[in-house]
KOLDREN-31272 format. One record per residue (C-alpha): x, y, z. Coordinates in nm, 3 decimals, m for minus. Layout:
BEGIN
<<X, Y, Z>>
...
This chain:
BEGIN
<<m3.086, m3.024, m1.917>>
<<m3.287, m2.892, m1.627>>
<<m3.474, m2.568, m1.666>>
<<m3.488, m2.245, m1.468>>
<<m3.827, m2.340, m1.328>>
<<m3.676, m2.644, m1.157>>
<<m3.404, m2.434, m1.003>>
<<m3.657, m2.180, m0.883>>
<<m3.817, m2.434, m0.651>>
<<m3.483, m2.452, m0.469>>
<<m3.479, m2.080, m0.395>>
<<m3.439, m2.008, m0.025>>
<<m3.363, m1.645, 0.050>>
<<m3.625, m1.366, 0.039>>
<<m3.494, m1.179, m0.265>>
<<m3.568, m0.813, m0.324>>
<<m3.913, m0.767, m0.476>>
<<m3.783, m0.541, m0.752>>
<<m3.523, m0.792, m0.868>>
<<m3.636, m1.006, m1.168>>
<<m3.554, m1.369, m1.104>>
<<m3.387, m1.405, m1.444>>
<<m3.122, m1.156, m1.329>>
<<m3.002, m1.397, m1.060>>
<<m3.127, m1.731, m1.194>>
<<m2.780, m1.878, m1.259>>
<<m2.422, m1.792, m1.163>>
<<m2.359, m1.641, m1.507>>
<<m2.678, m1.433, m1.498>>
<<m2.581, m1.308, m1.152>>
<<m2.228, m1.223, m1.269>>
<<m2.363, m1.026, m1.565>>
<<m2.606, m0.840, m1.338>>
<<m2.336, m0.753, m1.085>>
<<m2.103, m0.622, m1.355>>
<<m2.360, m0.412, m1.542>>
<<m2.310, m0.040, m1.484>>
<<m2.570, 0.222, m1.577>>
<<m2.373, 0.537, m1.658>>
<<m2.489, 0.890, m1.588>>
<<m2.507, 0.966, m1.959>>
<<m2.770, 0.698, m2.008>>
<<m2.536, 0.437, m2.156>>
<<m2.473, 0.095, m2.007>>
<<m2.135, m0.071, m1.954>>
<<m2.114, m0.451, m1.938>>
<<m1.797, m0.550, m1.752>>
<<m1.866, m0.923, m1.752>>
<<m1.945, m1.063, m2.095>>
<<m2.121, m1.401, m2.113>>
<<m1.894, m1.584, m2.355>>
<<m2.044, m1.898, m2.505>>
<<m1.809, m2.134, m2.324>>
<<m1.888, m1.971, m1.990>>
<<m2.261, m2.009, m2.051>>
<<m2.203, m2.378, m2.126>>
<<m2.011, m2.417, m1.800>>
<<m2.292, m2.231, m1.625>>
<<m2.549, m2.485, m1.747>>
<<m2.334, m2.780, m1.642>>
<<m2.287, m2.626, m1.297>>
<<m2.661, m2.584, m1.246>>
<<m2.719, m2.944, m1.350>>
<<m2.452, m3.064, m1.107>>
<<m2.621, m2.872, m0.822>>
<<m2.986, m2.939, m0.894>>
<<m3.025, m3.250, m1.109>>
<<m3.034, m3.560, m0.883>>
<<m2.941, m3.782, m1.179>>
<<m2.625, m3.586, m1.262>>
<<m2.287, m3.725, m1.146>>
<<m2.172, m3.574, m0.817>>
<<m1.835, m3.471, m0.965>>
<<m1.805, m3.219, m1.249>>
<<m1.462, m3.162, m1.406>>
<<m1.405, m2.853, m1.619>>
<<m1.093, m2.825, m1.840>>
<<m1.036, m2.474, m1.973>>
<<m0.726, m2.290, m2.103>>
<<m0.564, m2.021, m1.886>>
<<m0.715, m1.671, m1.879>>
<<m1.049, m1.787, m2.019>>
<<m1.269, m1.684, m1.727>>
<<m1.323, m2.014, m1.548>>
<<m1.210, m1.897, m1.202>>
<<m1.396, m1.568, m1.222>>
<<m1.721, m1.757, m1.282>>
<<m1.665, m2.065, m1.068>>
<<m1.458, m1.938, m0.773>>
<<m1.591, m1.584, m0.740>>
<<m1.951, m1.561, m0.862>>
<<m2.061, m1.923, m0.809>>
<<m1.997, m1.924, m0.429>>
<<m2.162, m1.582, m0.387>>
<<m2.461, m1.681, m0.603>>
<<m2.507, m2.016, m0.431>>
<<m2.497, m1.864, m0.082>>
<<m2.737, m1.596, m0.200>>
<<m2.978, m1.865, m0.319>>
<<m2.908, m2.096, m0.024>>
<<m2.769, m1.886, 0.261>>
<<m2.792, m2.175, 0.510>>
<<m2.561, m2.398, 0.300>>
<<m2.182, m2.427, 0.284>>
<<m1.927, m2.377, 0.007>>
<<m1.574, m2.507, 0.039>>
<<m1.304, m2.390, m0.204>>
<<m0.949, m2.525, m0.233>>
<<m0.661, m2.412, m0.456>>
<<m0.291, m2.493, m0.488>>
<<m0.215, m2.259, m0.198>>
<<m0.404, m2.120, 0.099>>
<<m0.335, m1.758, 0.005>>
<<m0.462, m1.807, m0.349>>
<<m0.778, m1.976, m0.220>>
<<m0.830, m1.697, 0.032>>
<<m0.813, m1.444, m0.251>>
<<m1.122, m1.600, m0.408>>
<<m1.292, m1.619, m0.070>>
<<m1.235, m1.246, m0.027>>
<<m1.375, m1.171, m0.371>>
<<m1.685, m1.384, m0.316>>
<<m1.743, m1.217, 0.020>>
<<m1.715, m0.874, m0.143>>
<<m1.984, m0.973, m0.395>>
<<m2.225, m1.068, m0.115>>
<<m2.149, m0.745, 0.071>>
<<m2.219, m0.537, m0.237>>
<<m2.494, m0.736, m0.407>>
<<m2.636, m0.960, m0.137>>
<<m2.943, m0.734, m0.119>>
<<m3.060, m0.898, m0.441>>
<<m3.126, m1.209, m0.231>>
<<m3.183, m1.046, 0.107>>
<<m2.854, m1.195, 0.229>>
<<m2.555, m1.034, 0.402>>
<<m2.222, m1.137, 0.556>>
<<m2.243, m1.218, 0.926>>
<<m2.064, m0.980, 1.159>>
<<m1.968, m1.269, 1.387>>
<<m1.756, m1.454, 1.130>>
<<m1.632, m1.257, 0.835>>
<<m1.265, m1.343, 0.757>>
<<m1.181, m1.389, 0.390>>
<<m1.094, m1.758, 0.438>>
<<m1.388, m1.840, 0.666>>
<<m1.703, m1.631, 0.651>>
<<m2.074, m1.688, 0.714>>
<<m2.401, m1.541, 0.598>>
<<m2.667, m1.395, 0.825>>
<<m2.857, m1.725, 0.776>>
<<m2.582, m1.950, 0.915>>
<<m2.428, m2.081, 0.593>>
<<m2.089, m1.972, 0.467>>
<<m1.768, m2.025, 0.274>>
<<m1.442, m2.188, 0.381>>
<<m1.120, m2.173, 0.176>>
<<m0.799, m2.372, 0.211>>
<<m0.493, m2.483, 0.021>>
<<m0.482, m2.835, m0.119>>
<<m0.376, m3.051, 0.174>>
<<m0.483, m2.785, 0.426>>
<<m0.696, m2.834, 0.734>>
<<m1.066, m2.860, 0.652>>
<<m1.172, m3.093, 0.933>>
<<m1.490, m3.004, 1.118>>
<<m1.640, m2.827, 0.817>>
<<m1.897, m2.953, 0.567>>
<<m1.966, m2.865, 0.204>>
<<m2.276, m2.859, m0.010>>
<<m2.052, m2.748, m0.296>>
<<m1.683, m2.840, m0.305>>
<<m1.484, m2.632, m0.556>>
<<m1.126, m2.728, m0.641>>
<<m0.970, m2.467, m0.868>>
<<m0.617, m2.458, m1.012>>
<<m0.483, m2.731, m0.787>>
<<m0.137, m2.720, m0.948>>
<<0.075, m2.406, m0.930>>
<<0.351, m2.465, m1.184>>
<<0.538, m2.731, m1.386>>
<<0.751, m2.824, m1.084>>
<<0.440, m2.931, m0.893>>
<<0.274, m3.087, m1.197>>
<<0.571, m3.311, m1.271>>
<<0.623, m3.415, m0.910>>
<<0.480, m3.767, m0.849>>
<<0.494, m3.694, m0.475>>
<<0.277, m3.383, m0.500>>
<<0.029, m3.552, m0.732>>
<<m0.005, m3.846, m0.495>>
<<m0.050, m3.619, m0.191>>
<<m0.324, m3.426, m0.370>>
<<m0.504, m3.748, m0.460>>
<<m0.482, m3.871, m0.101>>
<<m0.612, m3.538, 0.029>>
<<m0.904, m3.541, m0.217>>
<<m1.023, m3.884, m0.108>>
<<m0.904, m3.882, 0.251>>
<<m1.028, m3.536, 0.344>>
<<m1.210, m3.324, 0.083>>
<<m1.471, m3.567, m0.049>>
<<m1.542, m3.676, 0.310>>
<<m1.661, m3.323, 0.388>>
<<m1.945, m3.334, 0.134>>
<<m2.304, m3.335, 0.260>>
<<m2.563, m3.575, 0.115>>
<<m2.668, m3.446, m0.227>>
<<m2.358, m3.226, m0.254>>
<<m2.147, m3.187, m0.568>>
<<m1.778, m3.135, m0.634>>
<<m1.656, m2.907, m0.915>>
<<m1.293, m2.957, m1.018>>
<<m1.164, m2.704, m1.268>>
<<m0.820, m2.643, m1.410>>
<<m0.596, m2.599, m1.708>>
<<m0.442, m2.942, m1.751>>
<<m0.074, m2.998, m1.678>>
<<m0.023, m3.372, m1.660>>
<<m0.205, m3.693, m1.754>>
<<m0.180, m3.806, m1.393>>
<<m0.313, m3.486, m1.229>>
<<m0.634, m3.479, m1.021>>
<<m0.865, m3.460, m1.323>>
<<m0.669, m3.732, m1.499>>
<<m0.695, m3.959, m1.196>>
<<m1.066, m3.891, m1.151>>
<<m1.131, m3.985, m1.513>>
<<m0.914, m4.297, m1.487>>
<<m1.082, m4.401, m1.162>>
<<m1.424, m4.364, m1.324>>
<<m1.319, m4.600, m1.602>>
<<m1.223, m4.854, m1.335>>
<<m1.555, m4.833, m1.151>>
<<m1.487, m4.531, m0.931>>
<<m1.706, m4.227, m0.870>>
<<m1.897, m4.111, m1.181>>
<<m1.765, m3.793, m1.339>>
<<m1.913, m3.549, m1.587>>
<<m1.653, m3.376, m1.803>>
<<m1.639, m3.049, m1.996>>
<<m1.329, m3.037, m2.216>>
<<m1.285, m2.701, m2.386>>
<<m0.969, m2.667, m2.599>>
<<m0.847, m2.322, m2.699>>
<<m0.857, m2.429, m3.064>>
<<m1.157, m2.642, m3.162>>
<<m1.124, m3.003, m3.273>>
<<m1.386, m3.234, m3.420>>
<<m1.701, m3.292, m3.213>>
<<m1.655, m2.968, m3.022>>
<<m1.897, m2.932, m2.726>>
<<m1.982, m2.579, m2.842>>
<<m2.032, m2.684, m3.203>>
<<m1.734, m2.484, m3.325>>
<<m1.571, m2.562, m3.656>>
<<m1.229, m2.728, m3.621>>
<<m0.963, m2.460, m3.584>>
<<m1.196, m2.197, m3.431>>
<<m1.091, m2.008, m3.117>>
<<m1.270, m2.069, m2.787>>
<<m1.290, m1.700, m2.694>>
<<m1.208, m1.505, m3.013>>
<<m1.301, m1.171, m2.853>>
<<m1.002, m1.210, m2.618>>
<<m0.782, m1.476, m2.775>>
<<m0.822, m1.480, m3.155>>
<<m0.638, m1.730, m3.369>>
<<m0.391, m1.465, m3.485>>
<<m0.279, m1.150, m3.306>>
<<m0.486, m0.844, m3.381>>
<<m0.635, m0.535, m3.213>>
<<m0.987, m0.497, m3.081>>
<<m1.227, m0.205, m3.135>>
<<m1.066, m0.013, m2.849>>
<<m0.723, m0.047, m3.009>>
<<m0.593, m0.296, m2.753>>
<<m0.353, m0.559, m2.876>>
<<m0.489, m0.913, m2.857>>
<<m0.232, m1.194, m2.849>>
<<m0.322, m1.468, m3.093>>
<<m0.334, m1.838, m3.010>>
<<m0.095, m1.918, m3.293>>
<<0.160, m1.681, m3.141>>
<<0.107, m1.833, m2.796>>
<<0.151, m2.182, m2.939>>
<<0.477, m2.092, m3.115>>
<<0.625, m1.950, m2.794>>
<<0.584, m2.254, m2.569>>
<<0.675, m2.625, m2.567>>
<<0.443, m2.848, m2.766>>
<<0.356, m3.066, m2.468>>
<<0.256, m2.762, m2.258>>
<<0.041, m2.622, m2.539>>
<<m0.128, m2.960, m2.574>>
<<m0.200, m2.986, m2.203>>
<<m0.267, m2.629, m2.087>>
<<m0.445, m2.497, m2.396>>
<<m0.582, m2.806, m2.567>>
<<m0.653, m3.007, m2.249>>
<<m0.470, m3.308, m2.392>>
<<m0.168, m3.389, m2.175>>
<<0.083, m3.580, m2.384>>
<<0.294, m3.886, m2.311>>
<<0.626, m3.757, m2.181>>
<<0.790, m4.075, m2.307>>
<<0.809, m3.910, m2.648>>
<<1.040, m3.639, m2.511>>
<<1.418, m3.661, m2.488>>
<<1.424, m3.449, m2.172>>
<<1.146, m3.491, m1.917>>
<<1.023, m3.191, m1.714>>
<<0.938, m3.411, m1.417>>
<<1.311, m3.484, m1.375>>
<<1.405, m3.122, m1.304>>
<<1.543, m3.026, m0.966>>
<<1.513, m2.673, m0.829>>
<<1.707, m2.420, m0.625>>
<<1.640, m2.087, m0.459>>
<<1.888, m1.803, m0.407>>
<<1.891, m1.613, m0.079>>
<<2.166, m1.352, m0.072>>
<<2.488, m1.536, m0.152>>
<<2.341, m1.873, m0.055>>
<<2.217, m2.127, m0.309>>
<<1.970, m2.375, m0.158>>
<<1.915, m2.699, m0.349>>
<<1.561, m2.829, m0.308>>
<<1.396, m3.161, m0.367>>
<<1.099, m3.183, m0.601>>
<<0.848, m3.085, m0.333>>
<<1.037, m2.768, m0.236>>
<<1.225, m2.889, 0.073>>
<<1.582, m2.763, 0.111>>
<<1.828, m3.052, 0.107>>
<<2.156, m2.859, 0.094>>
<<2.259, m2.492, 0.104>>
<<2.595, m2.352, 0.003>>
<<2.762, m2.015, m0.032>>
<<2.817, m1.958, m0.406>>
<<3.152, m1.794, m0.321>>
<<3.282, m2.116, m0.164>>
<<3.534, m2.177, m0.440>>
<<3.664, m2.507, m0.314>>
<<3.316, m2.662, m0.352>>
<<3.147, m2.443, m0.612>>
<<3.297, m2.432, m0.960>>
<<3.144, m2.158, m1.174>>
<<3.196, m2.194, m1.548>>
<<3.046, m2.087, m1.880>>
<<2.953, m2.274, m2.195>>
<<2.911, m2.095, m2.528>>
<<2.751, m2.204, m2.854>>
<<2.789, m1.934, m3.119>>
<<2.593, m1.888, m3.438>>
<<2.764, m1.927, m3.772>>
<<2.793, m2.306, m3.804>>
<<2.698, m2.482, m4.124>>
<<2.374, m2.598, m3.960>>
<<2.300, m2.239, m3.862>>
<<2.355, m2.116, m4.216>>
<<2.118, m2.378, m4.354>>
<<1.861, m2.285, m4.091>>
<<1.897, m1.914, m4.166>>
<<1.844, m1.983, m4.535>>
<<1.536, m2.191, m4.455>>
<<1.377, m1.953, m4.200>>
<<1.503, m1.618, m4.320>>
<<1.619, m1.516, m3.971>>
<<1.955, m1.511, m3.795>>
<<2.050, m1.797, m3.564>>
<<2.090, m1.770, m3.190>>
<<2.414, m1.748, m2.996>>
<<2.397, m1.875, m2.638>>
<<2.614, m1.840, m2.330>>
<<2.515, m2.028, m2.015>>
<<2.657, m1.979, m1.665>>
<<2.673, m2.298, m1.458>>
<<2.790, m2.384, m1.109>>
<<2.912, m2.736, m1.035>>
<<2.913, m2.887, m0.686>>
<<3.186, m3.142, m0.742>>
<<3.128, m3.348, m0.428>>
<<2.769, m3.425, m0.535>>
<<2.819, m3.378, m0.909>>
<<2.524, m3.137, m0.911>>
<<2.482, m2.871, m1.180>>
<<2.308, m2.536, m1.120>>
<<2.202, m2.326, m1.418>>
<<2.253, m1.969, m1.295>>
<<2.205, m1.744, m1.596>>
<<2.171, m1.737, m1.976>>
<<2.268, m1.482, m2.239>>
<<2.087, m1.555, m2.566>>
<<2.065, m1.323, m2.865>>
<<2.064, m1.305, m3.243>>
<<2.361, m1.080, m3.312>>
<<2.649, m1.033, m3.553>>
<<3.015, m1.091, m3.474>>
<<3.101, m0.745, m3.340>>
<<2.806, m0.735, m3.100>>
<<2.862, m1.097, m2.997>>
<<3.225, m1.027, m2.905>>
<<3.137, m0.716, m2.703>>
<<2.837, m0.857, m2.519>>
<<2.992, m1.194, m2.434>>
<<3.296, m1.015, m2.295>>
<<3.077, m0.792, m2.079>>
<<2.863, m1.087, m1.966>>
<<3.165, m1.293, m1.859>>
<<3.311, m0.997, m1.674>>
<<2.982, m0.967, m1.487>>
<<2.964, m1.336, m1.384>>
<<3.336, m1.405, m1.337>>
<<3.339, m1.776, m1.429>>
<<3.650, m1.974, m1.344>>
<<3.655, m2.135, m1.690>>
<<3.487, m2.102, m2.027>>
<<3.405, m2.378, m2.278>>
<<3.333, m2.275, m2.637>>
<<3.215, m2.505, m2.913>>
<<3.480, m2.515, m3.185>>
<<3.264, m2.381, m3.465>>
<<3.260, m2.076, m3.694>>
<<3.274, m1.790, m3.441>>
<<3.394, m2.007, m3.152>>
<<3.758, m2.002, m3.259>>
<<3.797, m1.624, m3.301>>
<<3.595, m1.566, m2.983>>
<<3.835, m1.784, m2.782>>
<<4.125, m1.573, m2.913>>
<<3.943, m1.249, m2.836>>
<<3.883, m1.353, m2.476>>
<<4.257, m1.420, m2.452>>
<<4.279, m1.618, m2.127>>
<<4.514, m1.915, m2.185>>
<<4.438, m2.210, m1.960>>
<<4.088, m2.085, m1.884>>
<<3.919, m2.061, m2.223>>
<<3.880, m2.400, m2.389>>
<<3.759, m2.510, m2.730>>
<<3.536, m2.816, m2.745>>
<<3.539, m3.026, m3.061>>
<<3.200, m3.205, m3.072>>
<<3.217, m3.576, m3.148>>
<<2.910, m3.761, m3.276>>
<<2.563, m3.620, m3.341>>
<<2.372, m3.390, m3.108>>
<<2.156, m3.668, m2.966>>
<<2.461, m3.876, m2.876>>
<<2.633, m3.576, m2.718>>
<<2.329, m3.512, m2.503>>
<<2.334, m3.855, m2.334>>
<<2.520, m3.730, m2.025>>
<<2.292, m3.426, m2.004>>
<<1.989, m3.656, m2.017>>
<<2.139, m3.884, m1.752>>
<<2.220, m3.594, m1.518>>
<<1.866, m3.463, m1.545>>
<<1.713, m3.807, m1.492>>
<<1.923, m3.844, m1.177>>
<<1.795, m3.510, m1.045>>
<<2.140, m3.352, m1.074>>
<<2.035, m3.055, m1.290>>
<<1.897, m2.765, m1.083>>
<<1.714, m2.461, m1.219>>
<<1.585, m2.151, m1.034>>
<<1.248, m2.168, m0.864>>
<<1.235, m1.788, m0.860>>
<<1.121, m1.623, m1.183>>
<<1.393, m1.518, m1.426>>
<<1.384, m1.350, m1.765>>
<<1.553, m1.643, m1.940>>
<<1.389, m1.952, m1.792>>
<<1.082, m1.977, m2.017>>
<<1.286, m1.977, m2.338>>
<<1.527, m2.237, m2.194>>
<<1.240, m2.458, m2.076>>
<<1.059, m2.435, m2.409>>
<<1.366, m2.530, m2.612>>
<<1.497, m2.810, m2.392>>
<<1.166, m2.987, m2.337>>
<<1.059, m2.955, m2.698>>
<<1.387, m3.094, m2.828>>
<<1.374, m3.421, m3.023>>
<<1.737, m3.457, m3.124>>
<<1.641, m3.485, m3.488>>
<<1.557, m3.183, m3.705>>
<<1.498, m2.919, m3.438>>
<<1.497, m2.552, m3.536>>
<<1.632, m2.465, m3.190>>
<<1.908, m2.664, m3.025>>
<<2.165, m2.416, m2.891>>
<<2.040, m2.435, m2.531>>
<<2.066, m2.813, m2.537>>
<<2.415, m2.796, m2.691>>
<<2.533, m2.565, m2.412>>
<<2.385, m2.794, m2.147>>
<<2.545, m3.099, m2.306>>
<<2.882, m2.922, m2.314>>
<<2.844, m2.834, m1.945>>
<<2.784, m3.188, m1.829>>
<<3.038, m3.342, m2.068>>
<<3.310, m3.101, m1.961>>
<<3.261, m3.119, m1.584>>
<<3.065, m3.421, m1.469>>
<<3.255, m3.667, m1.249>>
<<3.004, m3.944, m1.326>>
<<2.952, m3.906, m1.700>>
<<2.918, m4.204, m1.928>>
<<3.189, m4.263, m2.187>>
<<2.982, m4.461, m2.436>>
<<2.742, m4.345, m2.706>>
<<3.004, m4.155, m2.905>>
<<3.035, m3.881, m2.645>>
<<3.400, m3.776, m2.642>>
<<3.531, m3.440, m2.524>>
<<3.825, m3.291, m2.708>>
<<3.905, m2.998, m2.480>>
<<4.207, m2.786, m2.563>>
<<4.414, m2.646, m2.275>>
<<4.449, m2.720, m1.905>>
<<4.133, m2.838, m1.730>>
<<4.036, m2.553, m1.494>>
<<3.913, m2.796, m1.226>>
<<4.273, m2.794, m1.099>>
<<4.256, m2.431, m0.992>>
<<3.914, m2.486, m0.837>>
<<4.037, m2.783, m0.633>>
<<4.331, m2.574, m0.515>>
<<4.096, m2.296, m0.407>>
<<4.239, m2.046, m0.654>>
<<4.017, m1.799, m0.835>>
<<4.159, m1.705, m1.174>>
<<4.145, m1.336, m1.256>>
<<3.859, m1.287, m1.499>>
<<3.837, m0.910, m1.474>>
<<4.024, m0.846, m1.794>>
<<3.843, m1.031, m2.072>>
<<3.933, m0.820, m2.369>>
């Protein structure tokens, strides 16, 4: 590990005489100095606290910059909301340009606007605290995405894949290169990012420069995963910091297994801090998300998706604009748009899985909590056999509340048909809704895994579309579906509803595997094909 004295020899700018060098010796020291406030009452407020994992990252960064023997690429894997971007994308560029105001920093993120945000923050730090180094922002070039110092160096930001030609970098920072699961599970996006890294970004680096790639992990085949794999095959050498939220054996910080990475902000269990603020515990976070996402985002150990029944990378997406539903491919390009009111082509229907089955009763006895009832609203584009998940009602309620809320929910969405699993509350609910020919009971045949075969197939074919815009129900649906094993799952109602949807409506479903639909009543597809909208305004 190189020492501060070695770094000092690299100092360029004429710093203020009154400023102790230790206050600006490293990015972390500079951050702490900038965020220290001396109050009028004589007390001091420290807004940036040097957590142990951030100080470790700080040391690795300084080695990457100043130690000629260090690998030129540093990868940093840190859970979300653990301070990595604040240190590396805000304070590091400002500190480096303060120390070396004739050099260049290039920063790239998943989107140009997000990258520009960090460029603006780094620029603000130089404007406010650049006097510590005797450095200021040039008046000739000062935009948030492309600014220079008064010594000719500067900072350029761009989105991954954006235009960076004609610019050089003494430090290349790539932060949060993936935006969401849709991007992470897109082979096309991952390949484009890899091509951009090698075809453009790394080509911008000056001799002796370093690249710092930091992220919460999403996928084994993301940029960090590919860099590590390439190193094993003789590619560019990489130095790696892997910091899981919950410590494992041989922890780089020396934590005991099971210890939190940043207990002051994210303790193992939920609690309150000295100021009375509620702190969400890591155990509670873990229980609220799919296992594979916890393993990747928080533990930095992306899992093999082959172990999952449903694969997130098979999802397709849609966006809603007014009455139009636009189906998109996996990179966000619209491939077909359709008015949701176009009844001849869009069949809206509901599937319902009520609590009260024998499995639910066993689960309630085991867990001590009521089971979930679920109602999903789907739209089926018959000509393509595409399925769009539009909305979900999901609650733990008793019979009276279930009957009232399902009735209100169906009146709101006006489906053309309703499919209810023939189980405990399903039968009386179908009678309460009282719409002969439109409300149908489904008698499940075979086990849950067998019944899900058509649902799996539809998703693998890219025929299941979910909203790209944020909704209140999506996270719970995603967590349950992509954590489902088909064996002894505590939660399976969302999968059951999806299986019922595909089994009831798909024009290309498989008939093997014990999947047989026993649907009572007239199939409502007739009225849809005839362009007739059944009156659903009187569910009661």
